[in-house]
C-alpha positions, 0 to 999 in steps of 0.5 A: 482557486489559485494553486499556492502549494506544490504537492501533497501525498496522501498515504495509508500505509508505510509502503505508501510513504516509502513510494512518496519518498522515492517520488519526492527525492526524484523531484529533488534530484531533478529540480534546481535548488532555487526552484524546488518547493517542498511537498507536504504529506498526509498520514491517514490513520484509517487503516494503519497506526503510523506510531512515531513515523510522523515525528521521524519524517519531520526530523528528516526535513524532507517535507514542508509539513506532515499532516495527521489525517483522520479519515473515517470508515463508512461504518463510523456513520451508521446512517449510511448502512441502509444505502449499502444493502444488496438488491437484485434490482440494478436500478434500485441498487444504483440509486442507493449507490449514488446517494451513498457516494454523496453522503459519505463524502459529506460525512467526511468533510469535518475530518478532511477539510483540515487540509486545503486540498484545493490549494495544491497543484498536484495531489497523489493519493494511494488507495483512493478507494478510501474516503479521500477518493470520494471526498476529492471527487465530491469537491471537484478536485483533481488528483493522481491515483497511485497503486496501493502496493507494488504490482498489487493489481495483478492479484486484486484490482478492486475496481473490477472485482467489486464492480464486475457486474454491469461494469461498463454502466458503473464506470460510465456513472463514475466518470459522470461523478454520480458514483465513485470507482477507484483506480483511475475510474473517478471523474477527477482522477487524472491518472493511475500510476502503476509499477509494471503494466505487463503484470496487470490483467485489467485495463484502464485508459488512465493507467500510467507506468512509473517503475519503482526500481529506477527510483530506488537505484537513483537515490544518492547516498544521502537520500538512502540515509534519510530513508533509513532515518525516516523508517528505522527507529534503531538501525544499529540494533536491526543490523545486529539482528542480521549478523550471522551468529557464527561463520557460515550461518545463513538466513532464510526470511519469511515475509508474513501477510495480514491474511488469512483473516483467521489468526490461528490459520495465519499462525499455521501458515507461518509454521508450515512455511518455516518447516518446509522452506526455511529448514537448515537456515537461521530463520528471520520473520519480517511481520507485515505492518498490519500483522499483529501476531506475536511471532517471538512467542510463536517462533521463539528460535526465530529472529523477529525483525521488530519495527514497522517499516517497508522491507525495501528499506533494507536495500539501503543497508550496506553488506546485508545478504540473506540466502532465501526469502519466502512470501505468499503474495507479498510483491515486495519480495521481488524488490529485495536486492539483498536476497539470493533466492526468492520464493513467492508461493502465490495465493493458491498456497492459502487454499489449504488454510481457508476456503479458496473463494475467500482469496480468489478475487480475480477468478470471481471477476472473470480475470486470470489468476496472477500465479497461474 
């Protein structure tokens, strides 16, 4: 089939859209205006409510078309459940997995065929473990995988963690397109784009290093304005929140996580972090886009940064300075240029709040822990 369209980015989170914009803006800078062809972007609702982001993206004019993609989780199709049961018999398990791989892709057809993926010269898929990865491999359509979050594979490379038993056999079957494994192991995955190869404890021959920071630093003033317009509903109000109330006042910011899953445990994590690491500062809380706790109720004296946006966007606000920022495993912390002191507590911080086995993903797969 003739490739009539340029590129499309398939995004599942706000951060995915942020990276897609960085990548597209690089192409704009490097391509003569008379040769540049706009890309499309698809916002999948499978794990994120993008609210009005699609409308704002359309207003910026960065993309040719903004699609809403209605991927469905596997449990949306109850007929698939019997193929996901665990069996001690590896042969029976793999036969069921082969069947599941094809059936899931076929079930997704009515929801994903709204986009003619075969017409694109390049397809960039963030988090190809979602059904889009199964679908593209089933349709024999080549694509580029992109890491889910900044350096996220150092804490959890699910390709290894979910397949560490008989890994070589499973990756062989994936490359034959009999089953599907994410992060560079699918037959039709051309490569897997990551930020920093040195921090990833796993290996895949399709890993390609594409650092994010140079893409940010190369943005033009106009591109920075477009970034803010795309993600921030009311930039003036946000900047008012970030102004000191009096001379000498300094801020400490806590970046929350959607973990632990237990809400009460997550509340206690927040309160303990603020008490231990934010004492003496005016407290800012930047909720994770998937964290639904009402932090204005939990911490009435804190300034809660409203709006769901990647924290990296704050890099593009002139004059913003924060004295200290604290996170558990949020790698975005390392990319906050306006922060003087950065404290990343590491996944082991959660040991006091939940069973360590619940978040020791790499350890269970025999891999080194990123924060050790």
